[in-house]
LODREN-489247 format. One record per atom (N, C-alpha, C, CB): atom name; residue in three letters; x, y, z. Coordinates in steps of 0.001 Angstrom, whole numbers. Each point is the difference from the previous one (the first is absolute). Glycine has a CB too. Example, Ala and Ser with C-alpha at 12.3 -4.5 7.8 and 13.67 -1.06 7.14 Angstrom:
# residues 2
romi:N | tigu:ALA | east:13190 | north:-5690 | up:7800
romi:CA | tigu:ALA | east:-890 | north:1190 | up:0
romi:C | tigu:ALA | east:900 | north:1200 | up:0
romi:CB | tigu:ALA | east:-1892 | north:-1173 | up:1246
romi:N | tigu:SER | east:1542 | north:2223 | up:-1966
romi:CA | tigu:SER | east:820 | north:1190 | up:60
romi:C | tigu:SER | east:-770 | north:1090 | up:730
romi:CB | tigu:SER | east:1184 | north:-628 | up:-2145
//
This chain:
# residues 115
romi:N | tigu:UNK | east:834 | north:-1182 | up:0
romi:CA | tigu:UNK | east:-833 | north:1168 | up:14
romi:C | tigu:UNK | east:882 | north:1256 | up:-19
romi:CB | tigu:UNK | east:-1810 | north:-1269 | up:1247
romi:N | tigu:UNK | east:1224 | north:2340 | up:-1743
romi:CA | tigu:UNK | east:776 | north:1234 | up:-140
romi:C | tigu:UNK | east:456 | north:559 | up:1358
romi:CB | tigu:UNK | east:-1284 | north:491 | up:-2098
romi:N | tigu:UNK | east:485 | north:-711 | up:3150
romi:CA | tigu:UNK | east:389 | north:495 | up:1314
romi:C | tigu:UNK | east:1241 | north:-712 | up:539
romi:CB | tigu:UNK | east:-2392 | north:551 | up:436
romi:N | tigu:UNK | east:2484 | north:-1846 | up:-723
romi:CA | tigu:UNK | east:1160 | north:-788 | up:458
romi:C | tigu:UNK | east:1265 | north:468 | up:-754
romi:CB | tigu:UNK | east:-1512 | north:-2015 | up:524
romi:N | tigu:UNK | east:1420 | north:2185 | up:-1817
romi:CA | tigu:UNK | east:1133 | north:445 | up:-821
romi:C | tigu:UNK | east:405 | north:1432 | up:422
romi:CB | tigu:UNK | east:-774 | north:-1481 | up:-1957
romi:N | tigu:UNK | east:-206 | north:2341 | up:2167
romi:CA | tigu:UNK | east:348 | north:1383 | up:382
romi:C | tigu:UNK | east:656 | north:51 | up:1365
romi:CB | tigu:UNK | east:-1901 | north:837 | up:-1369
romi:N | tigu:UNK | east:1457 | north:-1670 | up:2303
romi:CA | tigu:UNK | east:649 | north:-81 | up:1301
romi:C | tigu:UNK | east:1408 | north:-548 | up:-112
romi:CB | tigu:UNK | east:-2222 | north:-310 | up:1053
romi:N | tigu:UNK | east:2343 | north:-781 | up:-1788
romi:CA | tigu:UNK | east:1303 | north:-678 | up:-127
romi:C | tigu:UNK | east:1056 | north:906 | up:-595
romi:CB | tigu:UNK | east:-1188 | north:-2155 | up:-261
romi:N | tigu:UNK | east:813 | north:2987 | up:-698
romi:CA | tigu:UNK | east:976 | north:873 | up:-689
romi:C | tigu:UNK | east:-83 | north:1441 | up:429
romi:CB | tigu:UNK | east:-114 | north:-1515 | up:-1914
romi:N | tigu:UNK | east:-689 | north:1799 | up:2938
romi:CA | tigu:UNK | east:-144 | north:1350 | up:524
romi:C | tigu:UNK | east:-341 | north:999 | up:-1108
romi:CB | tigu:UNK | east:1619 | north:-575 | up:1819
romi:N | tigu:UNK | east:-2677 | north:251 | up:-2508
romi:CA | tigu:UNK | east:-478 | north:827 | up:-1129
romi:C | tigu:UNK | east:-1521 | north:169 | up:132
romi:CB | tigu:UNK | east:1898 | north:-827 | up:-1529
romi:N | tigu:UNK | east:-2412 | north:1958 | up:1224
romi:CA | tigu:UNK | east:-1430 | north:260 | up:103
romi:C | tigu:UNK | east:-751 | north:-820 | up:-1048
romi:CB | tigu:UNK | east:455 | north:2330 | up:877
romi:N | tigu:UNK | east:-1612 | north:-2878 | up:-539
romi:CA | tigu:UNK | east:-814 | north:-768 | up:-999
romi:C | tigu:UNK | east:-314 | north:818 | up:-1231
romi:CB | tigu:UNK | east:-1005 | north:-1295 | up:1857
romi:N | tigu:UNK | east:779 | north:2602 | up:-1700
romi:CA | tigu:UNK | east:-287 | north:825 | up:-1176
romi:C | tigu:UNK | east:1193 | north:75 | up:-951
romi:CB | tigu:UNK | east:-1596 | north:1330 | up:1384
romi:N | tigu:UNK | east:2792 | north:-1391 | up:-836
romi:CA | tigu:UNK | east:1193 | north:1 | up:-843
romi:C | tigu:UNK | east:46 | north:-1282 | up:-825
romi:CB | tigu:UNK | east:1237 | north:1425 | up:1682
romi:N | tigu:UNK | east:-1573 | north:-2551 | up:-1063
romi:CA | tigu:UNK | east:-76 | north:-1256 | up:-753
romi:C | tigu:UNK | east:-1046 | north:59 | up:-1099
romi:CB | tigu:UNK | east:738 | north:-1215 | up:2034
romi:N | tigu:UNK | east:-1866 | north:1826 | up:-1717
romi:CA | tigu:UNK | east:-1058 | north:155 | up:-1008
romi:C | tigu:UNK | east:476 | north:919 | up:-1128
romi:CB | tigu:UNK | east:-1772 | north:-353 | up:1775
romi:N | tigu:UNK | east:2531 | north:1412 | up:-1427
romi:CA | tigu:UNK | east:560 | north:870 | up:-1035
romi:C | tigu:UNK | east:952 | north:-778 | up:-914
romi:CB | tigu:UNK | east:-216 | north:1969 | up:1556
romi:N | tigu:UNK | east:1094 | north:-2781 | up:-966
romi:CA | tigu:UNK | east:927 | north:-787 | up:-803
romi:C | tigu:UNK | east:-782 | north:-903 | up:-940
romi:CB | tigu:UNK | east:1723 | north:69 | up:1840
romi:N | tigu:UNK | east:-2830 | north:-608 | up:-1373
romi:CA | tigu:UNK | east:-806 | north:-863 | up:-847
romi:C | tigu:UNK | east:-682 | north:790 | up:-1127
romi:CB | tigu:UNK | east:-365 | north:-1516 | up:1969
romi:N | tigu:UNK | east:-192 | north:2674 | up:-1619
romi:CA | tigu:UNK | east:-634 | north:876 | up:-1011
romi:C | tigu:UNK | east:1006 | north:404 | up:-1088
romi:CB | tigu:UNK | east:-1594 | north:869 | up:1764
romi:N | tigu:UNK | east:2826 | north:-593 | up:-1336
romi:CA | tigu:UNK | east:1050 | north:402 | up:-941
romi:C | tigu:UNK | east:524 | north:-1153 | up:-826
romi:CB | tigu:UNK | east:615 | north:1788 | up:1566
romi:N | tigu:UNK | east:-993 | north:-3015 | up:-1218
romi:CA | tigu:UNK | east:420 | north:-1171 | up:-761
romi:C | tigu:UNK | east:1346 | north:-534 | up:422
romi:CB | tigu:UNK | east:-1309 | north:859 | up:-1870
romi:N | tigu:UNK | east:1824 | north:-404 | up:3020
romi:CA | tigu:UNK | east:1320 | north:-450 | up:442
romi:C | tigu:UNK | east:-60 | north:-1387 | up:615
romi:CB | tigu:UNK | east:646 | north:2370 | up:386
romi:N | tigu:UNK | east:-1763 | north:-2675 | up:248
romi:CA | tigu:UNK | east:-223 | north:-1344 | up:562
romi:C | tigu:UNK | east:-1384 | north:-439 | up:-404
romi:CB | tigu:UNK | east:1546 | north:419 | up:1967
romi:N | tigu:UNK | east:-1726 | north:-1731 | up:-1982
romi:CA | tigu:UNK | east:-1318 | north:-538 | up:-391
romi:C | tigu:UNK | east:-268 | north:-1277 | up:790
romi:CB | tigu:UNK | east:202 | north:993 | up:-2336
romi:N | tigu:UNK | east:-637 | north:-840 | up:3591
romi:CA | tigu:UNK | east:-291 | north:-1211 | up:775
romi:C | tigu:UNK | east:-1196 | north:-738 | up:-567
romi:CB | tigu:UNK | east:944 | north:1085 | up:2032
romi:N | tigu:UNK | east:-941 | north:-2373 | up:-1861
romi:CA | tigu:UNK | east:-1158 | north:-813 | up:-446
romi:C | tigu:UNK | east:-1218 | north:339 | up:850
romi:CB | tigu:UNK | east:1533 | north:-1873 | up:-756
romi:N | tigu:UNK | east:-2679 | north:1479 | up:336
romi:CA | tigu:UNK | east:-1229 | north:292 | up:729
romi:C | tigu:UNK | east:-774 | north:-1284 | up:237
romi:CB | tigu:UNK | east:-91 | north:2303 | up:-1003
romi:N | tigu:UNK | east:-574 | north:-2359 | up:2145
romi:CA | tigu:UNK | east:-927 | north:-1097 | up:295
romi:C | tigu:UNK | east:-1330 | north:273 | up:-670
romi:CB | tigu:UNK | east:1141 | north:-454 | up:2198
romi:N | tigu:UNK | east:-2054 | north:-508 | up:-2087
romi:CA | tigu:UNK | east:-1341 | north:218 | up:-534
romi:C | tigu:UNK | east:-683 | north:1163 | up:694
romi:CB | tigu:UNK | east:-159 | north:-2422 | up:-551
romi:N | tigu:UNK | east:501 | north:2670 | up:1791
romi:CA | tigu:UNK | east:-529 | north:1116 | up:768
romi:C | tigu:UNK | east:762 | north:1301 | up:-202
romi:CB | tigu:UNK | east:-761 | north:-1649 | up:1644
romi:N | tigu:UNK | east:1699 | north:1680 | up:-2583
romi:CA | tigu:UNK | east:804 | north:1171 | up:-388
romi:C | tigu:UNK | east:1058 | north:384 | up:1046
romi:CB | tigu:UNK | east:-1975 | north:802 | up:-1288
romi:N | tigu:UNK | east:2346 | north:-1730 | up:2192
romi:CA | tigu:UNK | east:1059 | north:245 | up:940
romi:C | tigu:UNK | east:1341 | north:-211 | up:-691
romi:CB | tigu:UNK | east:-1483 | north:-697 | up:1919
romi:N | tigu:UNK | east:2435 | north:1600 | up:-1658
romi:CA | tigu:UNK | east:1313 | north:-117 | up:-617
romi:C | tigu:UNK | east:777 | north:-1171 | up:603
romi:CB | tigu:UNK | east:11 | north:2478 | up:-437
romi:N | tigu:UNK | east:648 | north:-3218 | up:-434
romi:CA | tigu:UNK | east:852 | north:-1105 | up:437
romi:C | tigu:UNK | east:1433 | north:319 | up:-412
romi:CB | tigu:UNK | east:-1909 | north:-1689 | up:-198
romi:N | tigu:UNK | east:2805 | north:1730 | up:1159
romi:CA | tigu:UNK | east:1383 | north:391 | up:-265
romi:C | tigu:UNK | east:875 | north:-1252 | up:-69
romi:CB | tigu:UNK | east:-353 | north:2231 | up:1164
romi:N | tigu:UNK | east:729 | north:-2575 | up:-2398
romi:CA | tigu:UNK | east:878 | north:-1134 | up:-207
romi:C | tigu:UNK | east:1454 | north:437 | up:105
romi:CB | tigu:UNK | east:-1725 | north:-1087 | up:-1464
romi:N | tigu:UNK | east:2652 | north:121 | up:1391
romi:CA | tigu:UNK | east:1432 | north:317 | up:135
romi:C | tigu:UNK | east:491 | north:965 | up:-1065
romi:CB | tigu:UNK | east:329 | north:-2234 | up:1002
romi:N | tigu:UNK | east:-808 | north:2134 | up:-2226
romi:CA | tigu:UNK | east:450 | north:903 | up:-1064
romi:C | tigu:UNK | east:-407 | north:1450 | up:288
romi:CB | tigu:UNK | east:-167 | north:-1898 | up:-1643
romi:N | tigu:UNK | east:-1074 | north:2092 | up:2060
romi:CA | tigu:UNK | east:-455 | north:1345 | up:296
romi:C | tigu:UNK | east:692 | north:567 | up:1225
romi:CB | tigu:UNK | east:-2188 | north:-554 | up:-1026
romi:N | tigu:UNK | east:2492 | north:-291 | up:2004
romi:CA | tigu:UNK | east:698 | north:467 | up:1195
romi:C | tigu:UNK | east:1419 | north:424 | up:-370
romi:CB | tigu:UNK | east:-1393 | north:-1527 | up:1463
romi:N | tigu:UNK | east:2054 | north:731 | up:-2326
romi:CA | tigu:UNK | east:1349 | north:397 | up:-459
romi:C | tigu:UNK | east:-46 | north:1319 | up:-758
romi:CB | tigu:UNK | east:658 | north:-2416 | up:-142
romi:N | tigu:UNK | east:-1683 | north:2590 | up:-683
romi:CA | tigu:UNK | east:-126 | north:1243 | up:-760
romi:C | tigu:UNK | east:-232 | north:1183 | up:963
romi:CB | tigu:UNK | east:-936 | north:-1290 | up:-1996
romi:N | tigu:UNK | east:99 | north:1071 | up:3005
romi:CA | tigu:UNK | east:-256 | north:1034 | up:1006
romi:C | tigu:UNK | east:1286 | north:357 | up:741
romi:CB | tigu:UNK | east:-2365 | north:-827 | up:258
romi:N | tigu:UNK | east:3131 | north:-186 | up:107
romi:CA | tigu:UNK | east:1276 | north:270 | up:692
romi:C | tigu:UNK | east:955 | north:790 | up:-884
romi:CB | tigu:UNK | east:-289 | north:-2106 | up:1318
romi:N | tigu:UNK | east:285 | north:1793 | up:-2618
romi:CA | tigu:UNK | east:856 | north:765 | up:-917
romi:C | tigu:UNK | east:-473 | north:1447 | up:-86
romi:CB | tigu:UNK | east:480 | north:-2090 | up:-1321
romi:N | tigu:UNK | east:-1824 | north:2303 | up:1238
romi:CA | tigu:UNK | east:-529 | north:1361 | up:-63
romi:C | tigu:UNK | east:368 | north:784 | up:1252
romi:CB | tigu:UNK | east:-1889 | north:-807 | up:-1431
romi:N | tigu:UNK | east:1759 | north:166 | up:2578
romi:CA | tigu:UNK | east:313 | north:661 | up:1263
romi:C | tigu:UNK | east:1496 | north:334 | up:93
romi:CB | tigu:UNK | east:-1917 | north:-1224 | up:1090
romi:N | tigu:UNK | east:2766 | north:323 | up:-1571
romi:CA | tigu:UNK | east:1422 | north:279 | up:-14
romi:C | tigu:UNK | east:328 | north:1202 | up:-894
romi:CB | tigu:UNK | east:438 | north:-2432 | up:426
romi:N | tigu:UNK | east:-1049 | north:2401 | up:-1623
romi:CA | tigu:UNK | east:258 | north:1110 | up:-927
romi:C | tigu:UNK | east:-492 | north:1314 | up:549
romi:CB | tigu:UNK | east:-160 | north:-1578 | up:-1888
romi:N | tigu:UNK | east:-1029 | north:1590 | up:2467
romi:CA | tigu:UNK | east:-579 | north:1278 | up:468
romi:C | tigu:UNK | east:585 | north:468 | up:1327
romi:CB | tigu:UNK | east:-2090 | north:-603 | up:-1185
romi:N | tigu:UNK | east:2185 | north:-333 | up:2137
romi:CA | tigu:UNK | east:459 | north:399 | up:1346
romi:C | tigu:UNK | east:1519 | north:180 | up:72
romi:CB | tigu:UNK | east:-1955 | north:-1222 | up:958
romi:N | tigu:UNK | east:2668 | north:250 | up:-1501
romi:CA | tigu:UNK | east:1459 | north:11 | up:173
romi:C | tigu:UNK | east:738 | north:780 | up:-1088
romi:CB | tigu:UNK | east:-223 | north:-2195 | up:1116
romi:N | tigu:UNK | east:-318 | north:2163 | up:-2340
romi:CA | tigu:UNK | east:713 | north:621 | up:-1090
romi:C | tigu:UNK | east:-619 | north:1294 | up:-486
romi:CB | tigu:UNK | east:714 | north:-2236 | up:-633
romi:N | tigu:UNK | east:-1895 | north:2594 | up:1152
romi:CA | tigu:UNK | east:-630 | north:1261 | up:-354
romi:C | tigu:UNK | east:-581 | north:73 | up:-1382
romi:CB | tigu:UNK | east:1539 | north:991 | up:1527
romi:N | tigu:UNK | east:-1848 | north:-2132 | up:-2124
romi:CA | tigu:UNK | east:-573 | north:-33 | up:-1347
romi:C | tigu:UNK | east:-1502 | north:322 | up:122
romi:CB | tigu:UNK | east:1738 | north:-1735 | up:-815
romi:N | tigu:UNK | east:-2216 | north:2594 | up:-95
romi:CA | tigu:UNK | east:-1431 | north:323 | up:39
romi:C | tigu:UNK | east:-771 | north:-1075 | up:-756
romi:CB | tigu:UNK | east:493 | north:2487 | up:147
romi:N | tigu:UNK | east:-1830 | north:-2456 | up:-82
romi:CA | tigu:UNK | east:-809 | north:-1052 | up:-587
romi:C | tigu:UNK | east:152 | north:-104 | up:-1506
romi:CB | tigu:UNK | east:-1581 | north:326 | up:1844
romi:N | tigu:UNK | east:1795 | north:783 | up:-2523
romi:CA | tigu:UNK | east:250 | north:-66 | up:-1447
romi:C | tigu:UNK | east:1286 | north:-768 | up:-283
romi:CB | tigu:UNK | east:-1203 | north:2191 | up:-324
romi:N | tigu:UNK | east:2221 | north:-1955 | up:1126
romi:CA | tigu:UNK | east:1250 | north:-748 | up:-160
romi:C | tigu:UNK | east:-169 | north:-1473 | up:320
romi:CB | tigu:UNK | east:1246 | north:2061 | up:563
romi:N | tigu:UNK | east:-2034 | north:-2358 | up:466
romi:CA | tigu:UNK | east:-276 | north:-1398 | up:352
romi:C | tigu:UNK | east:-714 | north:-676 | up:-1161
romi:CB | tigu:UNK | east:-140 | north:580 | up:2462
romi:N | tigu:UNK | east:-792 | north:102 | up:-3075
romi:CA | tigu:UNK | east:-740 | north:-568 | up:-1132
romi:C | tigu:UNK | east:966 | north:-321 | up:-1149
romi:CB | tigu:UNK | east:-2077 | north:1305 | up:669
romi:N | tigu:UNK | east:2984 | north:-390 | up:-971
romi:CA | tigu:UNK | east:975 | north:-228 | up:-1061
romi:C | tigu:UNK | east:883 | north:-1199 | up:315
romi:CB | tigu:UNK | east:-22 | north:2444 | up:-525
romi:N | tigu:UNK | east:492 | north:-2556 | up:1745
romi:CA | tigu:UNK | east:876 | north:-1087 | up:423
romi:C | tigu:UNK | east:-741 | north:-1332 | up:-116
romi:CB | tigu:UNK | east:1238 | north:1559 | up:1566
romi:N | tigu:UNK | east:-2487 | north:-1595 | up:-1127
romi:CA | tigu:UNK | east:-770 | north:-1244 | up:-82
romi:C | tigu:UNK | east:-232 | north:-385 | up:-1451
romi:CB | tigu:UNK | east:-1114 | north:526 | up:2186
romi:N | tigu:UNK | east:824 | north:451 | up:-3047
romi:CA | tigu:UNK | east:-202 | north:-308 | up:-1426
romi:C | tigu:UNK | east:1294 | north:-526 | up:-621
romi:CB | tigu:UNK | east:-1783 | north:1784 | up:-148
romi:N | tigu:UNK | east:2900 | north:-1163 | up:475
romi:CA | tigu:UNK | east:1274 | north:-479 | up:-533
romi:C | tigu:UNK | east:313 | north:-1409 | up:494
romi:CB | tigu:UNK | east:817 | north:2364 | up:-106
romi:N | tigu:UNK | east:-1099 | north:-2620 | up:1352
romi:CA | tigu:UNK | east:245 | north:-1329 | up:556
romi:C | tigu:UNK | east:-868 | north:-1012 | up:-754
romi:CB | tigu:UNK | east:565 | north:978 | up:2294
romi:N | tigu:UNK | east:-1828 | north:-662 | up:-2501
romi:CA | tigu:UNK | east:-914 | north:-875 | up:-708
romi:C | tigu:UNK | east:462 | north:-250 | up:-1456
romi:CB | tigu:UNK | east:-1871 | north:854 | up:1472
romi:N | tigu:UNK | east:2300 | north:225 | up:-2125
romi:CA | tigu:UNK | east:510 | north:-126 | up:-1377
romi:C | tigu:UNK | east:1200 | north:-909 | up:-47
romi:CB | tigu:UNK | east:-835 | north:2277 | up:-529
romi:N | tigu:UNK | east:1740 | north:-2115 | up:1476
romi:CA | tigu:UNK | east:1205 | north:-804 | up:-8
romi:C | tigu:UNK | east:-319 | north:-1458 | up:272
romi:CB | tigu:UNK | east:1310 | north:1979 | up:748
romi:N | tigu:UNK | east:-2253 | north:-2259 | up:143
romi:CA | tigu:UNK | east:-376 | north:-1357 | up:283
romi:C | tigu:UNK | east:-674 | north:-633 | up:-1209
romi:CB | tigu:UNK | east:-237 | north:582 | up:2418
romi:N | tigu:UNK | east:-636 | north:145 | up:-3079
romi:CA | tigu:UNK | east:-714 | north:-527 | up:-1158
romi:C | tigu:UNK | east:903 | north:-229 | up:-1200
romi:CB | tigu:UNK | east:-2011 | north:1162 | up:817
romi:N | tigu:UNK | east:2909 | north:-243 | up:-1041
romi:CA | tigu:UNK | east:844 | north:-103 | up:-1178
romi:C | tigu:UNK | east:1386 | north:-613 | up:277
romi:CB | tigu:UNK | east:-1218 | north:1975 | up:-876
romi:N | tigu:UNK | east:1446 | north:-2271 | up:2170
romi:CA | tigu:UNK | east:1302 | north:-512 | up:417
romi:C | tigu:UNK | east:1131 | north:833 | up:-576
romi:CB | tigu:UNK | east:-973 | north:-2287 | up:156
romi:N | tigu:UNK | east:856 | north:3600 | up:38
romi:CA | tigu:UNK | east:987 | north:944 | up:-504
romi:C | tigu:UNK | east:1242 | north:41 | up:866
romi:CB | tigu:UNK | east:-1840 | north:1336 | up:-961
romi:N | tigu:UNK | east:2911 | north:-1003 | up:305
romi:CA | tigu:UNK | east:1270 | north:252 | up:688
romi:C | tigu:UNK | east:-97 | north:1364 | up:667
romi:CB | tigu:UNK | east:1320 | north:-1425 | up:-1661
romi:N | tigu:UNK | east:-1102 | north:1491 | up:2976
romi:CA | tigu:UNK | east:-171 | north:1247 | up:739
romi:C | tigu:UNK | east:908 | north:1104 | up:-478
romi:CB | tigu:UNK | east:-674 | north:-1336 | up:1926
romi:N | tigu:UNK | east:1914 | north:1015 | up:-2217
romi:CA | tigu:UNK | east:930 | north:1058 | up:-450
romi:C | tigu:UNK | east:-444 | north:569 | up:-1348
romi:CB | tigu:UNK | east:1896 | north:-1124 | up:1239
romi:N | tigu:UNK | east:-2416 | north:287 | up:-2090
romi:CA | tigu:UNK | east:-557 | north:478 | up:-1295
romi:C | tigu:UNK | east:-1160 | north:915 | up:207
romi:CB | tigu:UNK | east:723 | north:-2080 | up:-1079
romi:N | tigu:UNK | east:-1555 | north:1772 | up:2039
romi:CA | tigu:UNK | east:-1164 | north:851 | up:291
romi:C | tigu:UNK | east:467 | north:1332 | up:538
romi:CB | tigu:UNK | east:-1422 | north:-2014 | up:471
romi:N | tigu:UNK | east:2395 | north:2003 | up:430
romi:CA | tigu:UNK | east:487 | north:1249 | up:584
romi:C | tigu:UNK | east:655 | north:861 | up:-1076
romi:CB | tigu:UNK | east:344 | north:-1144 | up:2221
romi:N | tigu:UNK | east:409 | north:544 | up:-3146
romi:CA | tigu:UNK | east:623 | north:758 | up:-1092
romi:C | tigu:UNK | east:-1100 | north:670 | up:-859
romi:CB | tigu:UNK | east:2003 | north:-1613 | up:-27
romi:N | tigu:UNK | east:-3046 | north:861 | up:-271
romi:CA | tigu:UNK | east:-1126 | north:500 | up:-784
romi:C | tigu:UNK | east:-676 | north:1178 | up:712
romi:CB | tigu:UNK | east:-345 | north:-2307 | up:-965
romi:N | tigu:UNK | east:96 | north:2182 | up:2263
romi:CA | tigu:UNK | east:-629 | north:1067 | up:763
romi:C | tigu:UNK | east:900 | north:1227 | up:76
romi:CB | tigu:UNK | east:-1246 | north:-1713 | up:1326
romi:N | tigu:UNK | east:2531 | north:1499 | up:-1041
romi:CA | tigu:UNK | east:938 | north:1140 | up:81
romi:C | tigu:UNK | east:26 | north:767 | up:-1323
romi:CB | tigu:UNK | east:1408 | north:-1258 | up:1681
romi:N | tigu:UNK | east:-1343 | north:542 | up:-2786
romi:CA | tigu:UNK | east:108 | north:658 | up:-1294
romi:C | tigu:UNK | east:-1276 | north:823 | up:-255
romi:CB | tigu:UNK | east:1504 | north:-1872 | up:-884
romi:N | tigu:UNK | east:-2666 | north:1301 | up:1190
romi:CA | tigu:UNK | east:-1229 | north:733 | up:-210
romi:C | tigu:UNK | east:-113 | north:1231 | up:904
romi:CB | tigu:UNK | east:-1061 | north:-2143 | up:-678
romi:N | tigu:UNK | east:1503 | north:2001 | up:1925
romi:CA | tigu:UNK | east:-43 | north:1139 | up:933
romi:C | tigu:UNK | east:984 | north:1068 | up:-494
romi:CB | tigu:UNK | east:-633 | north:-1520 | up:1971
romi:N | tigu:UNK | east:1810 | north:1127 | up:-2382
romi:CA | tigu:UNK | east:962 | north:985 | up:-506
romi:C | tigu:UNK | east:-513 | north:664 | up:-1265
romi:CB | tigu:UNK | east:1868 | north:-1325 | up:995
romi:N | tigu:UNK | east:-2508 | north:562 | up:-1889
romi:CA | tigu:UNK | east:-560 | north:555 | up:-1204
romi:C | tigu:UNK | east:-1045 | north:1088 | up:343
romi:CB | tigu:UNK | east:417 | north:-2204 | up:-1194
romi:N | tigu:UNK | east:-1304 | north:1873 | up:2109
romi:CA | tigu:UNK | east:-1041 | north:958 | up:381
romi:C | tigu:UNK | east:599 | north:1228 | up:696
romi:CB | tigu:UNK | east:-1630 | north:-1904 | up:222
romi:N | tigu:UNK | east:2597 | north:1648 | up:627
romi:CA | tigu:UNK | east:625 | north:1108 | up:717
romi:C | tigu:UNK | east:663 | north:969 | up:-966
romi:CB | tigu:UNK | east:363 | north:-1492 | up:1971
romi:N | tigu:UNK | east:218 | north:987 | up:-3052
romi:CA | tigu:UNK | east:702 | north:834 | up:-961
romi:C | tigu:UNK | east:-850 | north:330 | up:-1223
romi:CB | tigu:UNK | east:2119 | north:-1010 | up:791
romi:N | tigu:UNK | east:-3381 | north:656 | up:-752
romi:CA | tigu:UNK | east:-930 | north:343 | up:-1094
romi:C | tigu:UNK | east:278 | north:-733 | up:-1296
romi:CB | tigu:UNK | east:-230 | north:2206 | up:1034
romi:N | tigu:UNK | east:778 | north:-3405 | up:-967
romi:CA | tigu:UNK | east:312 | north:-744 | up:-1204
romi:C | tigu:UNK | east:-1205 | north:-870 | up:-374
romi:CB | tigu:UNK | east:2482 | north:3 | up:573
romi:N | tigu:UNK | east:-2905 | north:133 | up:-1845
romi:CA | tigu:UNK | east:-1054 | north:-864 | up:-531
romi:C | tigu:UNK | east:614 | north:-863 | up:-1071
romi:CB | tigu:UNK | east:-1816 | north:1686 | up:509
romi:N | tigu:UNK | east:2086 | north:-2923 | up:-206
romi:CA | tigu:UNK | east:706 | north:-879 | up:-948
romi:C | tigu:UNK | east:-821 | north:-316 | up:-1239
romi:CB | tigu:UNK | east:1206 | north:-976 | up:1920
romi:N | tigu:UNK | east:-2544 | north:1049 | up:-1824
romi:CA | tigu:UNK | east:-809 | north:-274 | up:-1196
romi:C | tigu:UNK | east:251 | north:1017 | up:-1097
romi:CB | tigu:UNK | east:-1730 | north:-1029 | up:1449
romi:N | tigu:UNK | east:2048 | north:2277 | up:-1078
romi:CA | tigu:UNK | east:183 | north:1067 | up:-968
romi:C | tigu:UNK | east:1480 | north:315 | up:-291
romi:CB | tigu:UNK | east:-2173 | north:924 | up:784
romi:N | tigu:UNK | east:3076 | north:-1739 | up:-268
romi:CA | tigu:UNK | east:1404 | north:286 | up:-143
romi:C | tigu:UNK | east:448 | north:-274 | up:-1438
romi:CB | tigu:UNK | east:369 | north:-553 | up:2433
romi:N | tigu:UNK | east:584 | north:1398 | up:-2936
romi:CA | tigu:UNK | east:559 | north:-227 | up:-1341
romi:C | tigu:UNK | east:872 | north:-1262 | up:-4
romi:CB | tigu:UNK | east:-40 | north:2496 | up:-459
romi:N | tigu:UNK | east:770 | north:-2672 | up:1503
romi:CA | tigu:UNK | east:854 | north:-1191 | up:146
romi:C | tigu:UNK | east:-487 | north:-723 | up:1235
romi:CB | tigu:UNK | east:2029 | north:1093 | up:-1122
romi:N | tigu:UNK | east:-2532 | north:-2254 | up:917
romi:CA | tigu:UNK | east:-571 | north:-755 | up:1131
romi:C | tigu:UNK | east:1084 | north:-936 | up:563
romi:CB | tigu:UNK | east:-2363 | north:112 | up:-1012
romi:N | tigu:UNK | east:2411 | north:-142 | up:2321
romi:CA | tigu:UNK | east:906 | north:-924 | up:651
romi:C | tigu:UNK | east:-623 | north:-1394 | up:-49
romi:CB | tigu:UNK | east:920 | north:1833 | up:1517
romi:N | tigu:UNK | east:-67 | north:-2854 | up:-1490
romi:CA | tigu:UNK | east:-557 | north:-1362 | up:-38
romi:C | tigu:UNK | east:-941 | north:-211 | up:1182
romi:CB | tigu:UNK | east:2077 | north:-852 | up:-1163
romi:N | tigu:UNK | east:-3139 | north:148 | up:899
romi:CA | tigu:UNK | east:-1009 | north:-281 | up:1028
romi:C | tigu:UNK | east:629 | north:-870 | up:1061
romi:CB | tigu:UNK | east:-1890 | north:181 | up:-1666
romi:N | tigu:UNK | east:1807 | north:218 | up:2935
romi:CA | tigu:UNK | east:522 | north:-782 | up:1115
romi:C | tigu:UNK | east:-1184 | north:-559 | up:750
romi:CB | tigu:UNK | east:2099 | north:1416 | up:188
romi:N | tigu:UNK | east:-2850 | north:-2275 | up:-864
romi:CA | tigu:UNK | east:-1216 | north:-535 | up:593
romi:C | tigu:UNK | east:301 | north:-1014 | up:1071
romi:CB | tigu:UNK | east:-1172 | north:397 | up:-2126
romi:N | tigu:UNK | east:101 | north:-907 | up:2692
romi:CA | tigu:UNK | east:114 | north:-968 | up:1068
romi:C | tigu:UNK | east:100 | north:-1388 | up:-604
romi:CB | tigu:UNK | east:-1294 | north:1487 | up:1573
romi:N | tigu:UNK | east:2072 | north:-2337 | up:-933
romi:CA | tigu:UNK | east:175 | north:-1371 | up:-504
romi:C | tigu:UNK | east:-387 | north:-952 | up:1085
romi:CB | tigu:UNK | east:1843 | north:685 | up:-1552
romi:N | tigu:UNK | east:-2274 | north:-1871 | up:1129
romi:CA | tigu:UNK | east:-319 | north:-1065 | up:947
romi:C | tigu:UNK | east:1261 | north:-750 | up:333
romi:CB | tigu:UNK | east:-2332 | north:-207 | up:-898
romi:N | tigu:UNK | east:2344 | north:-293 | up:2151
romi:CA | tigu:UNK | east:1105 | north:-845 | up:433
romi:C | tigu:UNK | east:-156 | north:-1358 | up:-624
romi:CB | tigu:UNK | east:219 | north:1250 | up:2158
romi:N | tigu:UNK | east:911 | north:-1862 | up:-2484
romi:CA | tigu:UNK | east:-69 | north:-1339 | up:-598
romi:C | tigu:UNK | east:-52 | north:-1050 | up:1054
romi:CB | tigu:UNK | east:1229 | north:798 | up:-1966
//
């Protein structure tokens, strides 16, 4: 139940509901609509709390991190390749570079699957 999880992790029940509304966690539901917290959702909640409490990441950042984690798990991507891709895109945006309109395009440094 939400009250047990909120007590265990010292978090207000409304905060847990917010995390659920934002799509950060998705506990299973009983026929009576009671939330069921399995090990995967508890691990995800612990990660969210670590990111927000210990590292100062806001909820938008948490959402990005969770999406990246999901993408990496689904595609079995190499983490360093993903970080290179993100860094290049951030640097491009920071310096106003639009590679689609460039006269000389750099080779695509896309993401690759691990063998």
